C-alpha positions as CSV (number, residue, x, y, z in Angstrom):
1,M,-77.8,102.4,6.2
2,N,-80.6,104.4,4.4
3,Q,-82.0,101.1,3.0
4,L,-82.0,99.6,6.4
5,I,-83.9,102.5,7.9
6,G,-86.3,102.5,5.0
7,S,-86.9,98.8,5.3
8,A,-87.5,99.2,9.1
9,I,-90.0,102.0,8.4
10,A,-91.8,99.9,5.8
11,W,-92.0,96.9,8.2
12,G,-93.3,99.2,11.0
13,L,-96.0,100.7,8.8
14,A,-97.1,97.3,7.5
15,I,-97.3,95.9,11.1
16,A,-99.2,98.9,12.4
17,G,-101.6,99.0,9.4
18,T,-102.3,95.3,9.8
19,L,-103.0,95.7,13.6
20,I,-105.3,98.6,12.9
21,V,-107.3,96.7,10.2
22,L,-107.5,93.6,12.5
23,K,-108.9,95.7,15.4
24,I,-111.5,97.4,13.1
25,V,-112.6,94.0,11.8
26,D,-112.7,92.5,15.3
27,M,-114.9,95.4,16.5
28,T,-117.3,95.2,13.6
29,I,-117.8,91.6,12.6
30,G,-115.4,89.7,14.8
31,L,-112.4,87.6,13.9
32,R,-113.5,84.3,15.4
33,V,-116.4,82.0,15.1
34,T,-118.4,80.9,18.1
35,R,-117.5,77.7,20.0
36,E,-120.7,76.1,18.8
37,E,-119.9,76.8,15.2
38,E,-116.4,75.4,15.7
39,R,-117.7,72.2,17.3
40,E,-120.3,71.8,14.5
41,G,-117.6,72.2,11.9
42,L,-116.6,75.3,10.0
43,D,-117.4,73.7,6.6
44,L,-121.0,73.2,7.7
45,S,-121.5,76.4,9.7
46,Q,-119.7,78.7,7.2
47,H,-120.5,77.1,3.9
48,G,-123.6,75.0,4.6
49,E,-122.0,71.7,3.4
50,E,-120.0,68.9,4.8
51,G,-116.4,68.7,3.7
52,Y,-115.9,65.0,4.5
53,S,-118.1,62.0,4.6
54,L,-116.5,59.7,7.2
55,E,-119.4,57.1,7.3
56,G,-119.1,53.8,5.6
């Protein structure tokens, strides 16, 4: 029973810590790209290069 309680506490702390970090990141730099960047393609907007050449 002690291991079950310890495991539940560890899971709870991990989930709470993750949510706190995600909220801080979202408030500072954001978690998502803009719609325009997504339409353009993340390889191009984030890395400055095309990942696939579908011509030809």
